[in-house]
C-alpha positions as CSV (number, residue, x, y, z in Angstrom):
1,X,-7.1,1.8,-27.2
2,X,-9.2,2.4,-24.0
3,X,-8.4,0.7,-20.8
4,X,-7.4,-2.8,-19.8
5,X,-9.5,-5.6,-20.6
6,X,-9.6,-9.3,-19.8
7,X,-6.8,-11.0,-21.9
8,X,-4.0,-8.4,-22.1
9,X,-1.1,-8.8,-20.1
10,X,-1.3,-8.6,-16.2
11,X,2.1,-6.8,-16.0
12,X,2.1,-6.6,-12.1
13,X,-1.6,-6.9,-11.4
14,X,-3.1,-9.1,-9.1
15,X,-6.6,-9.9,-9.4
16,X,-8.7,-10.5,-6.1
17,X,-12.6,-11.4,-6.9
18,X,-15.1,-10.5,-3.8
19,X,-18.2,-12.5,-3.1
20,X,-20.9,-11.0,-4.4
21,X,-23.3,-9.6,-4.4
22,X,-22.3,-5.7,-4.1
23,X,-25.0,-3.2,-3.6
24,X,-24.1,0.7,-4.4
25,X,-25.8,3.1,-1.8
26,X,-27.7,4.6,-4.6
27,X,-29.2,1.5,-6.2
28,X,-28.6,-0.6,-8.4
29,X,-26.4,-4.3,-8.1
30,X,-23.0,-5.7,-9.2
31,X,-23.2,-9.5,-9.1
32,X,-19.2,-9.5,-8.4
33,X,-16.8,-7.5,-8.2
34,X,-13.3,-8.0,-9.4
35,X,-10.2,-5.8,-7.8
36,X,-6.9,-5.4,-9.5
37,X,-4.1,-4.1,-7.0
38,X,-0.7,-4.4,-6.7
39,X,2.0,-4.6,-3.7
40,X,5.4,-3.6,-2.6
41,X,7.2,-5.1,0.2
42,X,6.4,-7.7,2.9
43,X,3.2,-7.8,5.3
44,X,4.3,-8.4,8.8
45,X,2.9,-11.5,10.8
46,X,0.5,-8.9,12.5
47,X,-0.5,-6.8,10.0
48,X,0.2,-3.6,11.2
49,X,2.7,-2.3,8.6
50,X,0.5,-1.9,5.8
51,X,-0.1,1.7,3.8
52,X,-2.8,2.2,1.1
53,X,-2.0,4.7,-1.5
54,X,-5.5,6.0,-3.3
55,X,-4.5,7.0,-7.0
56,X,-6.2,9.9,-8.7
57,X,-8.7,10.1,-11.6
58,X,-7.0,8.7,-14.2
59,X,-4.2,6.9,-12.6
60,X,-4.5,3.2,-11.1
61,X,-2.8,0.3,-9.3
62,X,0.9,1.0,-10.9
63,X,2.3,3.5,-8.6
64,X,5.7,2.7,-9.2
65,X,7.4,0.5,-12.0
66,X,8.3,0.7,-15.4
67,X,5.8,0.7,-18.6
68,X,5.4,-2.3,-20.2
69,X,3.0,-5.3,-21.0
70,X,-0.1,-4.4,-19.3
71,X,1.2,-1.3,-18.2
72,X,1.1,1.9,-21.1
73,X,2.7,4.4,-18.6
74,X,5.3,4.0,-16.1
75,X,4.2,4.5,-12.5
76,X,2.3,7.9,-11.7
77,X,4.2,8.7,-8.3
78,X,7.6,6.9,-9.0
79,X,10.2,7.9,-6.2
80,X,7.8,7.3,-3.7
81,X,8.0,3.4,-2.9
82,X,10.9,1.3,-2.5
83,X,13.8,0.6,0.1
84,X,14.8,3.9,1.6
85,X,12.0,6.2,0.2
86,X,9.2,7.7,2.0
87,X,7.3,4.4,1.4
88,X,10.6,1.9,2.9
89,X,9.7,-1.2,1.2
90,X,12.0,-2.5,4.3
91,X,9.8,-1.1,6.5
92,X,6.1,-1.0,5.1
93,X,3.8,-3.3,2.8
94,X,2.1,-0.8,0.4
95,X,-1.1,-1.3,-1.2
96,X,-2.6,0.2,-4.3
97,X,-5.8,-0.7,-5.9
98,X,-7.3,0.1,-9.1
99,X,-10.8,2.2,-7.9
100,X,-14.5,0.4,-8.2
101,X,-15.8,1.9,-11.8
102,X,-12.3,1.8,-13.3
103,X,-10.9,0.6,-16.3
104,X,-7.4,-1.0,-15.1
105,X,-8.5,-4.4,-14.0
106,X,-11.3,-3.4,-11.4
107,X,-14.8,-4.0,-12.4
108,X,-16.2,-1.1,-14.3
109,X,-18.0,0.2,-17.3
110,X,-15.9,-1.7,-19.9
111,X,-15.9,-4.9,-18.3
112,X,-18.1,-8.1,-18.7
113,X,-21.6,-7.8,-17.6
114,X,-24.3,-10.5,-16.4
115,X,-25.2,-11.2,-19.7
116,X,-21.6,-11.7,-21.0
117,X,-21.5,-8.1,-23.0
118,X,-20.1,-5.1,-21.3
119,X,-21.5,-3.1,-18.8
120,X,-21.5,0.3,-20.4
121,X,-23.8,2.7,-19.2
122,X,-25.8,-0.1,-17.4
123,X,-23.0,0.0,-14.7
124,X,-24.4,1.5,-11.6
125,X,-23.4,4.8,-10.1
126,X,-21.0,4.5,-7.6
127,X,-19.8,6.8,-4.7
128,X,-16.8,7.7,-2.6
129,X,-18.0,5.5,-0.2
130,X,-18.9,2.4,-2.5
131,X,-15.3,2.6,-3.4
132,X,-14.1,2.7,-0.1
133,X,-16.0,-0.3,0.6
134,X,-14.5,-2.6,-1.9
135,X,-11.1,-1.6,-0.4
136,X,-12.4,-2.4,2.9
137,X,-13.2,-6.2,1.5
138,X,-9.8,-6.1,-0.4
139,X,-8.0,-5.1,2.9
140,X,-9.8,-7.9,4.9
141,X,-8.6,-10.6,2.5
142,X,-5.4,-9.2,2.5
143,X,-5.6,-9.8,6.4
144,X,-4.8,-6.0,7.0
145,X,-7.2,-4.9,10.3
146,X,-5.7,-1.7,10.3
147,X,-3.8,0.5,7.9
148,X,-0.6,2.1,9.3
149,X,-1.6,5.2,7.0
150,X,-4.0,5.8,3.9
151,X,-2.5,8.6,1.6
152,X,-4.3,9.9,-1.2
153,X,-4.4,13.2,-3.5
154,X,-7.0,14.8,-5.7
155,X,-9.6,12.0,-6.0
156,X,-7.6,9.9,-4.1
157,X,-7.7,11.9,-1.6
158,X,-11.4,11.7,-1.1
159,X,-11.0,8.2,-0.5
160,X,-8.4,8.6,2.2
161,X,-10.5,10.8,3.9
162,X,-13.6,8.5,3.6
163,X,-11.7,6.0,5.3
164,X,-10.5,7.6,8.0
165,X,-14.3,8.8,8.5
166,X,-16.4,5.8,8.0
167,X,-13.8,3.4,9.4
168,X,-11.7,5.3,11.9
169,X,-10.5,2.4,13.8
170,X,-9.0,1.0,10.7
171,X,-6.5,4.0,10.1
172,X,-4.0,5.0,12.0
173,X,-2.4,7.9,10.0
174,X,-4.4,10.1,7.3
175,X,-2.0,11.8,4.5
176,X,-4.6,14.2,3.0
177,X,-3.6,16.1,0.0
178,X,-4.7,18.6,-2.8
179,X,-8.4,17.5,-2.3
180,X,-11.2,18.4,-0.6
181,X,-14.2,17.4,1.8
182,X,-17.1,18.0,-0.8
183,X,-16.9,19.2,-4.3
184,X,-17.1,22.5,-5.2
185,X,-19.3,24.1,-7.9
186,X,-16.5,25.1,-9.8
187,X,-15.1,21.3,-10.1
188,X,-18.7,20.0,-10.8
189,X,-19.2,22.7,-13.6
190,X,-15.6,21.7,-14.9
191,X,-16.3,17.9,-14.8
192,X,-20.0,18.2,-16.2
193,X,-18.6,19.9,-19.0
194,X,-16.1,17.2,-19.6
195,X,-18.8,14.6,-19.7
196,X,-20.8,16.2,-22.1
197,X,-18.1,16.7,-24.3
198,X,-17.7,13.2,-24.3
199,X,-21.1,12.3,-24.4
200,X,-21.8,15.1,-27.5
201,X,-19.0,12.1,-29.7
202,X,-21.3,10.4,-32.1
203,X,-19.4,7.1,-31.1
204,X,-20.7,7.4,-27.6
205,X,-23.7,5.9,-28.6
206,X,-25.2,6.5,-25.2
207,X,-22.3,4.6,-23.4
208,X,-22.9,1.2,-25.3
209,X,-20.0,1.7,-27.8
210,X,-17.7,-0.8,-29.3
211,X,-14.6,-0.8,-27.3
212,X,-13.0,-1.1,-30.8
213,X,-14.5,2.1,-31.6
214,X,-14.4,4.5,-28.3
215,X,-15.4,8.0,-28.2
216,X,-12.0,8.9,-28.1
217,X,-12.7,12.6,-30.0
218,X,-15.0,13.2,-26.8
219,X,-12.5,11.6,-24.7
220,X,-9.9,14.0,-25.8
221,X,-11.9,17.2,-25.5
222,X,-12.6,16.2,-21.9
223,X,-8.6,15.9,-21.4
224,X,-8.1,18.8,-22.7
225,X,-10.2,20.8,-20.2
226,X,-9.5,18.8,-17.5
227,X,-5.5,19.1,-18.1
228,X,-5.8,22.8,-18.1
229,X,-7.2,22.6,-14.8
230,X,-4.5,20.4,-13.6
231,X,-1.7,23.0,-14.2
232,X,-1.3,26.8,-13.7
233,X,-1.8,29.7,-15.8
234,X,1.4,30.7,-14.9
235,X,3.8,27.5,-15.5
236,X,1.6,27.3,-19.1
237,X,2.6,30.9,-20.1
238,X,6.3,30.2,-18.9
239,X,6.6,27.1,-20.8
240,X,4.5,27.8,-24.2
241,X,3.7,31.6,-24.3
242,X,2.0,32.5,-27.7
243,X,4.9,30.1,-29.5
244,X,3.4,28.9,-32.8
245,X,4.8,25.9,-34.4
246,X,6.2,24.8,-37.8
247,X,2.8,23.3,-38.1
248,X,0.9,26.2,-37.3
249,X,-0.3,25.0,-34.0
250,X,-0.2,26.9,-30.8
251,X,2.5,25.4,-28.8
252,X,0.1,24.8,-26.2
253,X,-2.6,23.0,-28.3
254,X,-0.2,20.7,-29.5
255,X,0.5,19.8,-25.7
256,X,-2.8,19.5,-24.8
257,X,-3.6,17.0,-27.8
258,X,-0.5,15.1,-26.7
259,X,-2.0,14.5,-23.6
260,X,-5.6,13.7,-25.2
261,X,-3.9,11.6,-27.3
262,X,-2.2,9.7,-24.4
263,X,-5.1,9.1,-22.5
264,X,-7.1,8.2,-25.3
265,X,-5.0,5.2,-25.9
266,X,-5.2,3.9,-21.8
267,X,-8.5,4.9,-20.6
268,X,-12.4,4.1,-21.2
269,X,-14.7,7.0,-21.6
270,X,-17.3,5.2,-19.6
271,X,-14.9,4.8,-16.5
272,X,-14.0,8.8,-17.4
273,X,-17.8,9.6,-17.2
274,X,-18.3,7.4,-14.1
275,X,-15.6,8.3,-11.9
276,X,-16.1,12.1,-12.5
277,X,-19.5,11.5,-11.3
278,X,-18.4,10.1,-7.9
279,X,-16.0,13.3,-7.9
280,X,-19.0,15.1,-8.2
281,X,-21.5,13.7,-5.3
282,X,-18.4,13.5,-3.1
283,X,-19.7,15.3,0.4
284,X,-17.6,13.4,3.4
285,X,-20.7,15.2,5.7
286,X,-23.7,14.1,4.0
287,X,-25.2,12.0,6.2
288,X,-23.4,12.5,9.0
289,X,-24.2,15.8,10.1
290,X,-22.2,18.1,7.6
291,X,-18.5,18.1,7.4
292,X,-17.3,19.5,10.4
293,X,-19.4,16.9,12.4
294,X,-18.2,14.3,9.9
295,X,-14.2,15.1,10.3
296,X,-14.6,15.2,14.0
297,X,-15.0,11.2,14.0
298,X,-11.3,11.2,12.6
299,X,-9.0,9.7,15.1
300,X,-6.3,8.7,12.7
301,X,-3.1,11.3,13.1
302,X,-3.5,13.5,10.2
303,X,-1.5,15.7,7.8
304,X,-2.9,17.9,5.5
305,X,-1.3,19.4,2.5
306,X,-2.2,21.3,-0.7
307,X,0.0,22.8,-3.6
308,X,0.2,26.9,-3.7
309,X,-0.8,27.1,-7.2
310,X,-3.7,24.5,-7.4
311,X,-6.4,26.4,-9.2
312,X,-8.7,23.1,-8.9
313,X,-8.3,22.3,-5.7
314,X,-7.2,25.6,-4.3
315,X,-5.3,25.8,-0.6
316,X,-8.7,26.9,1.1
317,X,-10.4,23.4,0.7
318,X,-7.3,22.3,2.5
319,X,-7.5,25.0,5.0
320,X,-11.0,23.8,5.9
321,X,-9.9,20.3,6.8
322,X,-7.0,21.2,8.4
323,X,-8.6,23.3,10.9
324,X,-11.5,21.0,11.4
325,X,-8.8,18.6,12.1
326,X,-6.5,20.6,14.4
327,X,-3.5,20.4,12.3
328,X,-1.4,22.8,10.7
329,X,-1.8,23.2,6.6
330,X,1.2,21.9,4.9
331,X,1.7,24.0,1.4
332,X,3.7,22.6,-1.4
333,X,5.4,25.5,-3.5
334,X,5.3,24.6,-7.2
335,X,4.7,26.2,-10.3
336,X,2.8,23.3,-11.4
337,X,-0.7,23.7,-10.4
338,X,-3.1,21.0,-9.3
339,X,-0.1,18.4,-10.9
340,X,2.3,19.4,-8.2
341,X,1.4,16.9,-6.4
342,X,2.2,14.3,-8.4
343,X,5.5,16.7,-9.9
344,X,7.0,17.5,-6.1
345,X,7.7,13.8,-5.3
346,X,10.4,15.0,-3.2
347,X,8.5,17.6,-1.3
348,X,5.5,15.2,-1.1
349,X,7.9,12.4,0.4
350,X,9.5,14.6,2.9
351,X,6.0,15.3,4.3
352,X,4.9,11.6,4.3
353,X,7.9,10.5,6.2
354,X,7.5,13.0,8.8
355,X,4.2,11.6,9.4
356,X,5.0,8.1,9.4
357,X,8.0,8.7,12.1
358,X,6.4,11.3,13.7
């Protein structure tokens, strides 16, 4: 139940212990940070063929590959990485790291703290900028001076854009997908409601619950709320309508419960709260003169794409970024809403191949 913890099978993960201390920009101190990551392909001698893939909120480093020991689910973007695919491993060295504050091997609330007990609610607030600084240290350790491409959708798109703005000389091309340059009131409202559901679970205990008895009910409600924003109303109605199962439940309610249970089996509630807080505070223009001025720092060759049925990150958010970067917005047609960026792998792959071959 919950995320990966020390002693679980490593699976395909590799680990890097960064020299500490790490100081998040909003205060606090992490004496050390461990990063869990996975790689595919081989790094060239001059290190110029590396691609960074950035995962979304409940994703992790396991972008492709089967479920198995250490990996309760298969890759979340299966079909994108491998020989002959958009991220051709005969050509590129592909890296994906579990985000700072996550729960799949990188230091987060469920990790041991300085006193040996888990961090829990003592874990400091982290921003998207903090997460990218950790990734930059990983890149340094791997011998990567510049990424051939940084690819990300949703929360991963935030980190991809932060890379291109904060360290423009280290990003050659940028694939920004189904995300925005700043959190909206709608997103913040949805995510704070999810946090409230978790905190209202009696097992939350102020964030200091034992990992053997986590607040799964609250996390499950949060996932139900989130999943409704990830899918389109059209798709849900076409798929389920008002159908009632033999057990008396609406089919759509059963579907949401299934996804709630799946997440509770592999994710930590403390990480969920922490990471949605980092998404709520996201603003690429903060301290940089505003969004337009910040995006003016980008020197990478960009591609900006969105999903036409996305109601969580609607197309106008990507259009803002595309306009500031001076490129056309690429629109992916899909009935699946925000999740279309994960489901429409063939379309995403074509766009990514075009960017990398351009």
